[in-house]
C-alpha positions as CSV (number, residue, x, y, z in Angstrom):
1,X,10.7,3.4,20.1
2,X,8.5,6.5,20.2
3,X,4.8,6.3,19.3
4,X,4.6,6.3,15.4
5,X,1.5,8.5,15.4
6,X,3.4,11.1,17.5
7,X,6.2,10.9,15.0
8,X,3.8,11.4,12.1
9,X,2.3,14.4,13.8
10,X,5.7,15.9,14.5
11,X,6.7,15.4,10.8
12,X,3.4,17.1,9.7
13,X,2.3,13.9,7.9
14,X,-1.3,12.8,7.5
15,X,-1.6,9.4,5.9
16,X,-3.9,9.2,2.9
17,X,-6.9,6.9,2.8
18,X,-5.9,3.3,2.0
19,X,-6.2,2.2,-1.6
20,X,-8.4,-0.8,-2.5
21,X,-7.0,-4.2,-3.4
22,X,-6.5,-4.8,-7.1
23,X,-8.7,-7.1,-9.0
24,X,-6.0,-9.8,-9.2
25,X,-3.9,-9.0,-6.1
26,X,-4.1,-8.1,-2.4
27,X,-2.1,-5.0,-1.3
28,X,-1.1,-6.6,2.0
29,X,-0.6,-10.4,2.5
30,X,0.1,-11.7,6.0
31,X,2.2,-14.8,6.3
32,X,3.8,-16.8,9.0
33,X,3.1,-15.8,12.6
34,X,4.1,-12.1,12.3
35,X,5.1,-11.1,8.8
36,X,3.4,-8.9,6.2
37,X,4.4,-8.5,2.6
38,X,3.1,-5.6,0.5
39,X,2.4,-5.4,-3.1
40,X,4.2,-2.7,-5.1
41,X,2.8,0.8,-4.2
42,X,3.0,4.0,-6.3
43,X,3.6,7.6,-5.1
44,X,0.3,8.9,-6.3
45,X,-1.6,10.8,-3.6
46,X,-5.3,11.5,-3.5
47,X,-6.3,14.9,-4.9
48,X,-3.0,15.3,-6.8
49,X,-2.3,14.6,-10.4
50,X,-1.0,11.1,-11.1
51,X,2.8,11.1,-11.6
52,X,4.0,9.9,-14.9
53,X,7.5,9.8,-16.2
54,X,11.1,8.9,-15.4
55,X,13.7,10.1,-12.9
56,X,16.5,11.8,-14.7
57,X,14.2,12.8,-17.5
58,X,10.9,14.3,-16.4
59,X,11.8,14.4,-12.7
60,X,14.9,15.2,-10.6
61,X,16.6,12.9,-8.1
62,X,15.2,15.1,-5.3
63,X,11.7,14.8,-6.7
64,X,12.2,11.0,-6.9
65,X,13.2,10.9,-3.2
66,X,10.1,12.8,-2.3
67,X,8.0,10.4,-4.4
68,X,9.6,7.4,-2.6
69,X,8.6,9.0,0.8
70,X,5.0,9.3,-0.6
71,X,5.1,5.6,-1.4
72,X,5.9,4.9,2.2
73,X,2.9,6.9,3.3
74,X,0.6,4.9,0.9
75,X,2.1,1.7,2.3
76,X,1.7,2.7,5.9
77,X,-2.0,3.6,5.2
78,X,-2.6,0.1,3.8
79,X,-0.7,-1.6,6.7
80,X,-2.7,0.4,9.2
81,X,-5.9,-0.7,7.6
82,X,-4.7,-4.3,7.8
83,X,-3.4,-4.3,11.4
84,X,-5.2,-1.4,13.1
85,X,-2.2,0.2,14.7
86,X,1.2,1.1,13.2
87,X,2.8,0.7,16.7
88,X,2.4,-3.1,16.2
89,X,5.3,-3.0,13.7
90,X,8.4,-4.5,15.2
91,X,10.7,-3.7,12.2
92,X,10.9,-3.4,8.5
93,X,12.9,-6.4,7.1
94,X,13.3,-5.7,3.3
95,X,12.6,-2.8,1.0
96,X,12.5,-3.4,-2.8
97,X,12.5,0.0,-4.6
98,X,12.0,0.2,-8.4
99,X,12.9,3.4,-10.0
100,X,12.0,4.2,-13.6
101,X,14.9,6.2,-14.9
102,X,16.4,7.8,-18.0
103,X,18.6,5.5,-20.0
104,X,21.8,6.8,-18.3
105,X,20.3,7.2,-14.8
106,X,22.5,5.7,-12.0
107,X,21.3,7.3,-8.8
108,X,18.6,4.8,-7.9
109,X,20.0,4.6,-4.3
110,X,19.5,8.3,-3.8
111,X,15.9,8.0,-4.8
112,X,15.3,5.1,-2.4
113,X,16.9,7.1,0.3
114,X,13.7,9.2,0.5
115,X,11.8,6.1,1.6
116,X,14.5,4.9,4.0
117,X,14.8,8.4,5.5
118,X,11.1,8.5,6.3
119,X,11.0,5.0,7.8
120,X,13.9,5.9,10.1
121,X,12.4,9.2,11.2
122,X,9.0,7.5,12.0
123,X,10.2,4.2,13.4
124,X,13.8,4.8,14.6
125,X,17.1,3.4,13.3
126,X,16.6,-0.2,14.5
127,X,13.0,-0.7,13.3
128,X,13.0,1.6,10.3
129,X,16.2,0.5,8.6
130,X,15.6,-2.6,6.5
131,X,17.8,-4.5,4.0
132,X,17.2,-2.7,0.7
133,X,17.5,-3.0,-3.0
134,X,17.2,0.0,-5.4
135,X,16.6,-1.2,-8.9
136,X,16.5,0.8,-12.1
137,X,13.9,-0.1,-14.7
138,X,12.9,1.2,-18.1
139,X,9.2,1.7,-17.2
140,X,6.8,0.9,-14.4
141,X,3.0,0.3,-14.5
142,X,1.0,3.4,-15.4
143,X,4.4,5.1,-16.2
144,X,4.9,5.6,-12.4
145,X,8.4,7.0,-11.6
146,X,8.8,4.9,-8.4
147,X,7.3,1.7,-6.9
148,X,8.1,0.1,-3.6
149,X,7.4,-3.3,-1.9
150,X,8.1,-4.0,1.8
151,X,8.4,-7.0,4.0
152,X,7.8,-6.2,7.7
153,X,7.6,-8.0,11.0
154,X,4.9,-7.4,13.6
155,X,5.3,-7.5,17.4
156,X,4.0,-10.7,19.0
């Protein structure tokens, strides 16, 4: 696997500053000998207006896929703050992607593909391709269009 930071540079991606833990939750929880579980992260990026709305209504599927890749950047920022080096990630185990969609929206998997695509481009097919669920919901906290949780394994 290539260096994750080199892959980020080649993709022109700069990770945002990590967000703080919530009042009632931690953003990253280590468990077992080498696992991390993340809380749900949103696609909101520093310096940009907060996203508010649903895919298939206020936003297109393509925009939703872009939002899902933004979520991955927010998660990686928090993971880096927790472990110090993203190259310590062995592989992503499970992705749970929630998509707030219009009542008749059925393309949840296409939105989640934005997150999956970025993980594979940064970490390679083996490490960056987790088991995945893409679930449509009526609304997410703060009216976010996308929220993602990850379970990942670290190298020993």
